[in-house]
C-alpha positions in Angstrom: 4.0 16.1 5.0 0.5 16.7 6.0 -0.5 15.5 9.6 -3.8 14.6 10.9 -4.0 14.1 14.6 -7.4 13.0 16.1 -8.3 12.5 19.5 -11.0 10.3 21.1 -11.8 10.7 24.3 -8.6 12.0 25.4 -7.8 15.8 26.0 -5.4 16.9 23.3 -2.4 18.6 25.0 0.5 20.5 23.6 3.1 18.3 25.2 1.5 15.1 23.7 1.0 16.7 20.5 4.1 17.7 19.7 5.6 14.4 21.2 3.5 12.5 18.8 4.5 14.8 15.7 8.2 14.7 16.7 8.2 10.6 16.3 6.2 10.6 13.1 8.7 13.2 11.5 11.5 11.1 12.6 10.1 8.4 10.6 10.1 10.7 7.5 13.9 10.1 7.3 13.3 6.4 6.4 10.7 6.6 4.2 8.8 9.6 2.1 5.6 10.1 4.1 3.0 12.1 2.1 0.5 12.3 4.7 -0.1 10.7 8.4 -3.3 9.8 10.2 -3.1 9.5 13.7 -5.9 8.5 16.3 -5.6 8.5 19.5 -8.3 6.9 21.8 -9.3 6.2 25.4 -12.0 3.5 25.6 -13.2 3.3 29.3 -15.1 0.1 29.2 -11.9 -1.8 27.8 -8.8 -2.9 29.1 -6.2 -1.6 28.3 -7.9 1.1 27.7 -5.8 3.1 25.4 -5.7 3.1 21.7 -3.3 4.4 18.9 -3.9 4.0 15.5 -1.5 5.3 12.5 -2.0 5.1 8.9 0.7 6.5 6.5 0.2 7.5 3.1 3.3 6.7 1.1 4.7 6.1 -2.3 3.8 2.4 -3.0 1.9 0.7 -0.2 0.7 2.8 2.3 1.9 1.5 6.1 -0.7 1.0 9.0 -0.4 0.2 12.4 -2.5 -0.1 15.5 -1.8 -0.9 19.2 -3.5 -1.0 23.0 -1.7 -0.4 26.3 -2.4 1.1 29.7 -1.4 4.6 29.0 -1.8 6.5 25.7 2.3 7.2 25.6 2.5 3.3 25.9 0.1 2.5 23.3 1.5 4.8 20.4 5.2 3.5 21.3 4.1 0.4 20.2 2.4 1.3 17.0 5.9 3.3 16.4 8.1 0.2 16.9 5.7 -1.7 14.5 6.0 1.2 12.0 9.6 1.1 12.4 9.6 -2.5 11.8 7.3 -2.4 8.7 9.3 0.4 7.0 12.8 -1.5 8.0 11.6 -4.7 6.5 10.2 -2.9 3.0 13.5 -1.4 2.6 15.3 -4.5 2.8 13.2 -5.9 0.8 13.6 -3.5 -2.0 17.4 -3.8 -1.4 17.0 -7.4 -1.9 15.3 -7.3 -5.2 17.6 -4.7 -6.7 20.3 -7.0 -6.0 18.6 -9.9 -7.2 17.8 -8.3 -10.4 21.3 -7.4 -11.0 22.8 -10.6 -10.5 20.2 -12.3 -12.8 21.7 -13.5 -15.7 20.7 -12.3 -19.0 18.6 -15.0 -20.9 20.2 -16.2 -24.0 16.8 -15.9 -25.7 15.5 -12.4 -24.7 16.8 -10.1 -27.7 17.2 -12.9 -30.1 14.7 -13.4 -32.5 14.2 -16.4 -35.0 
């Protein structure tokens, strides 16, 4: 997985960066992630001032999430919650589609020619 972490008006620290990396790597267990683009920003003139955006490049549709909060960690935790929910929902939908396809009766005229 390729991890791109961008800081906008936020000082990059090893503790923050490693925590973000650990959170994203944990998502990789539930869904294959080819690339993760993460932006952490501080907007001094806005309230809440901190914003987190994540774009996960995955096989199939990509996964996006963004959130704002009063601390950078809280904003990123909101994003992670949204990402987990989206990944779980898509996985459940795939399982349901497989079950539906297995249970569908074969059409009588499907292979028959007249």
